[in-house]
N, C-alpha and C positions, 0 to 999 in steps of 0.2 A: 426544429433545434439547432443552432450556428455553433459550427462547431470553435469550443474556448470558454462553451456556460455549462450551467450542468447546476443541479436539479436538485433539494434537499429533499427524504423522505418525508418528514417528521417539520413542522413546526422549530423555525430556525429563530424568531425574534431577531436581537440585535448584534448579527454575530460580530461585527467589525466594534463590538462595544471596546472605548480606550483605555476604559477602565480597568476589561480586565485582562486587555490585552497588554497592559501594565500588569498589575498581575501575574500573568501567566510570564513574561520574561524576568519580571523580575527573580524569581524563585527558581528557571534553568539558569538564569544565569552567575547564581549560588556558584553552578554545577560546571562553571565553565572551561575548569581545569579540570575536571576530571576523564582519566585511560578510561580509552573501552577495548573493545573491537572495533570498532568502525575508525576511533584512535590513532590503534597500531597495525591499520590493512595500510597505511600509506607508507610503513615501515621497511627499512631495508629488511630481510634475513635470508640467514649466511653470504650475507657483501652481495644478493640481489636484488638493484632496484624493482619499485614496483609503481606503477603505473598508478597515479592517484583520480581520487575519483574525480572526477571536473565541476564546479561547486554550482555552475549555471548549465550542467544540463539534468533531465525530465527525464531519463527515461536509463539504466543501463542496459548497455549495449553486450552482443552474445559476446566480444571482445575481453569485455572489460568485465562480467562474472567470470566467464572463461580462467583471466590475470585475479582473480581478489578471493577463489577459489582457491584453485597455486597456492593463490598467502598461505589462506585461511589451512587451509592441507599441514602446510611447514612448517605454522607456526601450534594445533594440535601437539605435533610430537618433537615437538622443541622444550628442554627441558631449561631456555633461559623463561618459561614464560609455568605461573603455579596452574594445580593443577583445575580450578573451578576455569578459569580461562580457557585453558586447555580444550578442557571440553564444552564447553559456552561454542570454542571457534569450531570446533569438529559437529555440532550442531550446527551453527549458522551454514558449513561447507559442504552439509547432510542437504540443508535444507533449496542452497546453492545446484545443486546435482542433481535433482527432482524439478524443481523449476529450466534448468536447463532440455534437460529432454520433453518433457512433458507441455513446455510453455506456459504465456498464462494466464489462458481463456478455460474458465471451465464452465457446464452449466449453465443459465444465467445472467450471464455474463451483459454488460450491455457498451456498447460500439457505436457513438458518432459519426454517423462519417458525412462528407460533403464535397460531391462532383459535382464538376463545374458544364452546366447545360444539361443533367440529370437530374427534374429534382425527385424522378421518383427514388435516386439510390442516392438523395441528400436526406436521410432521419438517423430517430436512432431505432436501432437494432439489439437483437436478444439472440444469445448465442444460445444455438440447441442443444439433443441430443445429437451423439460423438464426435460434437468439438467444432460444428463447426457454424460458420454467419447465412443462414439464409437472404439474398437480394432479387426484389422483382428482375424478371425480364435474363437472368443471365444467373439465375443458380444459386450452389449450395459453395461457399469457400471455405475450404478448408483451415481449421486454425492451431489444429495438432502438432504444443513444439513453436507457436510461433514465441516469439516474444514483443512485448508493446512495443521495446521500441523501431521492431522492423516490421507494426500495421502497416503504416503506413504502405510503404514500398512492396509488399505483400499484397498491400488489396489491389494496389494502380499494378501490380501484374499482373490481377489473373484476371483484369479486367478489362489490360488488354485483346486477352484475345476475342474477346468485343467491340469495341471502343476504341477510334485513335488517339492514341497519346491527355489518354483520361490522367485530368489535374484534382488530383481526390487529395483532402484532407481528413482526418482520422484521431478520434480523442477516445483512446478506454478511459469508460468508466466501471468501478471499484464499489458497491454497498459492504460496508462493512458499520460494525455495533459498536457505542462510541455508550460505556454508562458509570455512572461510581458520579463520582466531583465532579461534574461542567454542570449550567445549570438549563440546558436540553437534551436529556440523556432519549439517546433513540435512533432508527435507520438510516443510515447517510447515504449520497448516492453519489462518490469523489473520486474526480478526474486525478491518472496516476501522477501523476504530475505533482499535485496539490504537498504542499511541502507536508507536512505532521506536522504543525503546531497550530497551521495554520486548518488542519482537520479536525485537530481541539477546537479549537472557536469556529469554527461550524457552528458548535454544536451549542455554542451562546457562553464561555471561557467555562477556566476553572471554576469552579462555588469559593465561596468563601471559608470554606472549611475540605478543600481539596489539597493530597499528600501527592502533590506533584512528582516527589522525587521520586516517591514509590508507586509510581508512572509500568504497569506492566501492557502487551502486546501477546493475545495469549489467540490457538489457536487450533481448535478441538478441545483438548483436556489436557494441554502445551504451553509452555509459559513458551513465542519465541523471543519475545525481549521484552526484558530487565533493567533494574542496576545502570551502573554506568555505563556500560557501552547503550542503552535510549538513550540516558542523559547525553551524553556524546555526542548521539544520533542528532538530539532537540536543540543543541545548541550547536550544532556544524551544518544547521537548513536543511537537513534531508526529507526528502520524498519519501511517499508509501512505495511507487515506487522502488527508489533504493534501497529499502530495508527488505522490501520480496512479499510487501502486502497481499492478499488476493479476498476475495469475495469473500463471506463471511467470516473476516476475522473480529474481532476487540479488543479494543482498547477499553481501557480497563482504568479509574484512576481512587483507589481510595480514597477517603476521606473521616478526619483526624471524629470521633466522638460516635463513629457509624456504628447500631446494634446488631448482632449479631441477626435481628427481624424486622431492622429498622429494615426505610424504603432500598435503602441503600444495598439490601441483599434481595430489596425483591425485584428488584429491575436485570441483578447480576443474572438470577435465576432464569429471568426472562430473556436475554439475553442470550443463555447458553438452551435454552428450547427454541427458543427462534433458527434461531443460525443454522442447524439443523438441515433445517427444510427447506433451504435455499438452493441447496444440488435441485430439487424438485421447479421445474421453469416454470409449475402453474400459479404458485407461492412469489414471482421473483415478475411474470410478467405484465410491460404495458400497457401494451395493444392489445 
C-alpha cells in the first residue's frame, strides 16, 4: 500500500458526491460564527499570547499540545468563562494530558510504512500488545508515549540502528465508527490527518434528515466533542488528530424523525457493542 492512501472498512458509495458535499457545507456554514473551545484556544489568557494552530498542519506536535493544554487549564479556572465552558475545557485538558503521557498508538492500530529500497519494511503493520510495532528483520519498535506527529522520526531513528540513513515515510491510520445520519454508516479506517468533514464524507455524506448541528463524537460512554466547539472544529477545518481522536471513537449524527427503535438506534447500539472489542487484536488484524 502506498503512503498517502487508505482503505475503507465498509462499502463507501460515491464519497465525493457533490450533492452531499453541498449539504454538509451549507449546514456547517450556518454556524461559522460559533465560538467554542477551539475558537478560544487562539485567544490570549491573562495577557499571554498563545500560539495559534497552523491550519495546514495535519498533526499536533508535542509542543503545540502542551501549549494548548496550558491554555485550556487556565481557561478552566478563569471566571471570564461560563461554568459549562470551564467544564468542557477541563475535560479537553485532561484528554490532552493523557495523550501526551501514553501517546497516540494502541493495540490494533495500523501504520503504513514505506522504507526506500526495503520492500519487507514497506507495508501496513498493526500495533501489537504492549504498544509495539513488530517489523520483519528488525524486531519490535516501541510506540508508548509516541505521538502521530513523531512517528516518522521515531521509526527512522529505530531503523537507523540497522540501516544506513533510512528514508522513511509513515502514516498512522485510525479506525473509527461513523453512525446515524450518514448514507453509508459503518467502520472506517482513515488517516489521522483527515479532516473531520472528510471523515463524514467517507461515510457517504450526511443523509437528507441529518441533524449536523447536533453531531457529536463519543469515546466509550463519554461525549468528548459536541455543540459549538465541534461545529467550530468543522468550520475551522480541523483534522482527526487535532481533535485528539483515537481508535474506537464514534462520530454520531442524529436524524430528524428517528424513532427510539428505528434503524438509527440499532446502528448506534451496534457501534457501541462493536467498538469495545477494538482492543482485541484478532478483531482488527488484517494480515
